[in-house]
Each structure stands twice: as structure tokens, then as C-alpha cells.
C-alpha positions in Angstrom: 80.1 101.5 98.5 82.5 100.4 95.8 84.0 97.0 96.2 87.7 96.0 96.3 89.3 92.6 96.2 89.7 90.9 99.6 93.0 91.9 101.4 93.8 94.4 98.6 95.7 97.6 99.5 92.5 99.6 98.6 90.3 97.5 100.9 92.7 98.2 103.7 93.1 101.8 102.9 89.3 102.3 102.8 89.1 101.3 106.5 91.8 103.8 107.4 89.9 106.4 105.3 86.7 105.6 107.3 88.6 106.2 110.5 90.0 109.4 109.1 86.5 110.7 108.2 84.5 109.2 111.1 84.4 112.5 113.0 83.1 114.4 110.0 86.3 116.4 109.6 89.3 115.8 107.4 91.9 117.3 109.7 95.4 118.3 108.5 97.0 116.8 111.6 95.5 113.4 110.6 96.7 113.7 107.1 100.2 114.8 108.4 100.2 111.7 110.6 99.4 109.4 107.7 102.2 110.9 105.8 104.7 110.6 108.7 103.7 107.0 109.1 104.3 106.3 105.4 100.8 104.8 105.6 100.6 104.5 101.8 103.7 102.4 101.6 102.7 100.3 104.6 99.4 99.5 102.8 101.2 98.8 99.5 100.0 102.0 97.7 101.5 105.0 96.1 100.7 108.2 98.0 98.4 109.4 95.3 96.5 106.1 95.4 95.9 106.4 99.1 94.4 109.8 98.6 92.3 108.5 95.7 90.8 105.8 98.1 90.1 108.6 100.6 88.4 110.6 97.9 86.4 107.6 96.8 85.2 107.0 100.3 84.1 110.6 100.5 82.2 110.2 97.3 80.6 106.9 98.4 79.5 108.4 101.8 78.0 111.5 100.2 76.2 109.4 97.6 74.3 107.5 100.3 73.6 110.5 102.6 71.1 113.3 102.9 73.9 115.7 102.0 74.7 116.5 105.6 78.4 115.8 105.9 78.4 115.3 109.7 75.9 112.5 109.4 77.2 111.1 106.1 80.6 110.2 107.4 79.1 107.3 109.4 78.2 103.9 108.0 75.8 101.5 109.6 77.1 98.6 111.6 76.3 96.0 108.9 78.1 98.0 106.2 81.1 98.6 108.5 81.2 94.9 109.4 81.1 94.0 105.7 84.0 96.4 104.9 86.0 95.1 107.8 85.4 91.6 106.5 87.2 92.5 103.2 90.4 92.4 105.2 91.1 88.9 106.5 94.9 88.7 106.6 96.0 88.9 110.2 99.2 91.0 109.5 97.2 93.4 107.3 94.5 93.7 110.0 97.2 94.7 112.6 98.7 97.3 110.2 95.3 98.8 109.5 94.3 98.9 113.1 97.6 100.5 114.1 97.2 103.2 111.3 93.6 103.8 112.4 94.6 104.3 116.0 97.5 106.6 115.1 95.3 108.7 112.8 92.3 109.2 115.1 94.5 110.1 118.0 96.6 112.6 116.1 94.2 115.5 116.8 94.1 114.6 120.5 90.3 114.1 120.4 88.6 110.7 119.9 85.1 111.3 118.5 82.2 108.8 118.9 82.5 107.9 115.2 86.2 107.3 115.4 85.6 105.1 118.5 83.0 103.1 116.7 85.4 102.3 113.8 88.2 101.3 116.2 86.1 99.2 118.5 84.2 97.5 115.8 87.5 96.5 114.2 88.8 95.4 117.5 85.7 93.3 118.2 85.4 91.7 114.8 89.1 91.1 114.3 89.9 90.0 117.8 92.7 92.5 118.1 93.6 95.0 120.8 93.6 98.7 119.7 97.2 99.7 119.9 98.1 102.8 121.8 99.4 105.6 119.5 103.2 106.2 119.5 
């Protein structure tokens, strides 16, 4: 996985992208929800930059997989913990966890992979997963 500076908009966006991709499906309802939430602006990015981070996460996941997308969209626990560790600012953590929760619930199905991302962030960051609006 590429690296980003600690607490950077890209490091935060990567976590949202991991939640977005955790079920192995890039769903239009999830992208629409990101847009409706102005996720890019809330993370301090231009819209195109958020999509660039999502694209980069896709590339990174595929580069470390056996080319089976369903299995490639998951990262091991140590890697997920390291990526979550790149966001230390409490307010940014809360924003990221809110965006993740909103995105994964937008298609009315919470997959195992999505649940892992949410609950690992919750555990490591000591925050409650917010209910979607």
C-alpha cells in the first residue's frame, strides 16, 4: 500500500475507500451517498482527488492479490490497523467513521468485510460507530 502523511486528507480518504470496497463491489448507491455527504470536502479534498484515492486503493489491493477481486478487497488485520493508525486526530477519526458508516449502510446491506472495517476502527479508535442518517 502506498503511504500518505499522518492525518492527511488522503490517509483519511483511504479508510473511507477501504470501507467502500470492503464488500468487493463498488456500488453506485455508495458513490451517490459519498457525493450527497460532500465527503470530499469534509475530508479536505477536491472531488476528483477523492476518486483518485479510491482508484489508488483499488490498484494497491489488486497488486497484492491473486487477481480475484472478491478476495482482494480485504486487507489483513495488521495492515488495516496500520492504515487506521495513520489517522490520529480525534475529529478526523470521527468524520472518517461517520462517512464509513454512511457509505456501507447506503446499499441497505452490511457485508462481513464492511463490518470488519467499521468495527476495527471502532475498537482501535475507541469510538462508537454512528448510526447512518
